C-alpha positions, 0 to 999 in steps of 0.5 A: 618115212616109208610105208613099212615103218608107218605100218610098224608104228601103228601095230606097236600103238595097237599093242600098247593100247591093249597093254594093262598092268597092275602095281602094288606099292606100300604107302610112303614108298616111291613108284615108277609107272612105265610108259614107252613110245616111239612117236618121238621119231615122227615130229619131235616138235609136235610131241604131246604127252599126258598122264591121267588118273581115274580114281573114285571120282567120275571124271579123270584128273590130269596128273602131268603133261608135256606140250609145246616144249613145257611141262605142267604138273600142278593140276592136283593139290594132293600130288603137287610136287610129288609127280614128275617124268622119270626119264628123258621123255623126248627120247621115248620114255614117258614113265611117271614117277610118284614119290611118298605114295599116299592111299589117295594115289591109288587108281587107274593111270593112263599114259597118252602120247600123241605126235603127227596124228599118231597116238599111243596109250598105256593103262596101269592100275596102281594099288597103294597098300597101307600096313596095319596100324599098331594094334591095341591088345586088352583082356577081359574077365577075372584072372583066377583059377576056374574063371573065363577070360577073353583076349582081343586085338584090333588094328584101326587102319590098314589095307584090307583084308587084315589077318590076326594071329596069336602066339604065346611067349614063354619065360625064356622069350620063345614063341609057342602055341596057345595053351589047350584051354585057349580057343580062337573065335572063328567069326573074329580071329582077333579074339580068343577065349580061355575057359577053366583057367589054371595057373599054366595059362600065365604068360605073355600073349602076342597078337600079330595084325598083318596084310600085304603091306606088312604087319604090326603087333602088340602084347598082353600079359595074363597072370592067373592067381591061384585059388589058395592065394585068396585064402592066404591073403584073407587069413593075413588080413584077418590076422592083421585086423585081429592084432590091431584090435588086440593092441587097441584093447590093451591100450584102452584097458591101460588108459582106463586103469590109470584113470581109475587109479587117479580117481581113487587117489583124488577121493582118498583125502576127502574121506579122511576129512569127513572122518575128522569131524568127530574130534570137534564134537568131543571138545564139548566133553570137558564141559560135562566134567565142569558141570559135574564139578559145578554140581559138587561145588553147588552142593558145598555152597548149599551146605554153607548156605544152610549153616548161615541160613539165619544171617542170610534169610532176608537175602534168600526171600528177596531172590526166591522169585529170581529164576535159576541160571544154569551154566549150560544156557550160555552154551546153548545160545552160542550154539543156536547163534552159530547154526548149531555149530559146536563151540569150544567151552571157555573154562575161565568163564565157566569157573566164574559162573560156578563161583557165583552163589546159587539162590535156593528157595526157602522151601528147598533149604528147609528140605536141605536142613532136614 
C-alpha cells in the first residue's frame, strides 16, 4: 500500500474519532447505531471490532465483539439476544442493531475498529424515550352550585419532562376550551380549579399527558347539581315519610277500634248474667204468701181451740212449756247451712207444717175468749 493511501486512512480515522451523534428512540422500538470503517482493506484476517456502553456505571461494558473470526454478544444479561451486527462487518459496516429497546439501553455507545495497528472509533449517544403511562384522573370537592372543586391528572412513569393539558368535551363529542370558572394551577399544570360552580360546568374533561415519546390521556366526568334539586328531593322525601306515617296511623287506629269492639262484645254477656241474679231472690216471695195463709189458718185453728177448750184443757197445760215452732225457722237454717244462699221453698212441706196444731198457752186462750 502506498504512503498516500495510508495517509488518507489516518485522516479518515481522525475524523471519525471526533464524530459524535445522538439518537432518540421510543421504548420497544428497534434502532441501528451506525459504524463505518475502511480498515478491512488492510488485513482482513486481523480485523477486530468492539462495541462498548457507558451508562450510569463507572466502567464501560462490552456489548458485542468480533475477534479471531468469531462473534461474542452475551456480555450483558439485559441485552442478551437483542444485539447484533446490522450488516456485513467484514466489508466496512460494523453498525450495531438493538431490538426491543428498553430504558436500560440508554447511554454512550463507542464503536472501536482495529486492524494492522490502525484504529477507528465512533461515539453515539442513545436516548430511549418512554411515553407517559396511562394517567389517572379524579375529582375532589362537592358537585353542587356555588361550591368549589378540583380536577387532577397524574402519570406515574415516562421520560421527563411530562406536560399536561386539559380540554372539555361537549355533548356532541367535540373538544373545546375550559369554562370561564376553570383555572389551571401554574405550579402544577396537571391540576385545575373551578370556583363558584354553575350547571354550565357539567361535562367531560379530557387530560392529556405527553412527552417526546408520545401521549396518553384520561377522562373525568363532572355533574353539577342545581340548588333547587335539593329542595325537590327534600320535599319528596318529606312527602314519602308523611304518607307512610299517615298510613301507619290509619292502620293503628283500625286495629285499636277492632280490639275495642271485640272487648265490648266479650263483656256484654257478663253484665247480663250479673243482672239475672235478681229473679233467684224473688223465688222466696211465695213463702210470704204461704206465711200469710199460715197465719190465717193459725187464726182459724185458734178459734177452733177456743170452742173445744173444755175438752182440750189438759192437753193445753202439758204443752205450755213447749216453745212455739214457727214455719220460718227451717228456711233460716237451710240458708245458714248453704252460706246465705237463697233456697227455694218446698210448698208441700210448708203445707204439712201449717196443718200441725199450734199450742197456745192458757193465758193466751183466755185473752182470745174475751
